[in-house]
N, C-alpha and C positions, 0 to 999 in steps of 0.2 A: 502547558497544553492541557486542555480540558478533555479528559477521557470520556466524559459523558457525550461530548459532541461527536467524537469518533464512533463511540458505541452506537449512538443514534443513527449516524450515517450508515454504519454497517448493517444495522437491523433494517433500515429503510430499503436496502438493496433487495430484500425479499429473497435472498439466496437460499436455495434448498441444499441441505446436506446430502451426502451419499445415501443416507437412509430415507431421504425424501421429506424429512421434517425441516421446518424453517431454521435457519441459523439463529441461535439464541445466546443470551448473555452467559450461560453456563460454559459455553465454548469460548466466546470472545473475551470475556473479562480476564480470565487467567492468561490468555495470550497477550492481551494489552499490558497487564501487570508486568509480564516478563520482558516484552520487546519494546514497549513504547519509550522507555528512557533512552535506549540506543537510537531509535528512530528519530526522536526529538533532537538528540545531539547532532545527527546527520542533517536534519532539516535546519537547525540553527546555523549551520555552516553556509546556508543559502543567503543569509542576511547581508553578506558583503557583495552580492550581485549575482549569485547563482551561476557558477561556471558549469561546463559540461561534466567535469570530473566530480564536482559536488553533487550534481543531479544523478550521475551514474552511481555514486556511492550510496545515495539514498535509495534509489531503485534496487540496487543489489542487496542492500541490507533488508529492505522490505520483502524481497523475493525469498531470501534465505530464511527469514523469520516465518514467512507464510508456508514454507515447505513443511513445517511442523503440523500444519493443518491438512496435509495430504490425506490422512485417514478420514477426515471429516468433509473436506471440500475437494471437488474434482475439477480439473481443466479450467474452463473459462470462468467458473465461479470463483476459483482461487485467484485468477488474474483480476477479476472485477473487485475482489476483496482488497488486493494489493493496490489497485488503482484508487479506490476510495480512500484508503489510508494515506497514500502519497498525496492525493489532491487536498485532503484536509490539512496535512502538514505544510504543504506549499502555501495554501491560503493563509495559514497562521504565521509562517516564518519568512517567506520570500518577500523581498522588497518590491515596491511598485515598479522599479526598473526591470524586474523579471517578469513582466507581463507576457513575454514570449513563452515562458515556461507554463504559465496558466493556460494559454491558448493551446500549447502542445498537449498538455494533459487532458484537455477537454476534447481533443480530436480523436478519431478512431485510431490514429497512428500510435497513441499511447498504449492501447491494448496490445498492439503488435510488439512494441518495445518490451513490455512485461513478459509476453509469451516467449520472446527471444531470450530474455534473461533467464527464464525458467529452463529453457532448452540448453542454454550455455552452461548454467550452473549445475543442472541436474539432468544430464543427457539420457539417463536411463529411465526418466519419468519422474 
């Protein structure tokens, strides 16, 4: 997985941090270094057809990892960050037969799934 591609995607979001400054590589790069290997492993499991449990495991891992960014990113910005990472991983690793997953992740429903995952995993915020 090309870290540069994900880094570029995340920077292109134009997400503002809690301090109002744009999200930059000084925040994203250490996060990627720490969490991307696990996320890639979860995404590679999609290669055999992308079951709901595999998709759920990837989403949950991404949400758990993104929780570390809570001091930097708030609410919907954090969900957009997770969605961008998951979309990049799915584009890279999901087979053509998993077109349904790409369509799902490109829909507004994906943001709701991610928000629900945050609320389920971190009910206190």
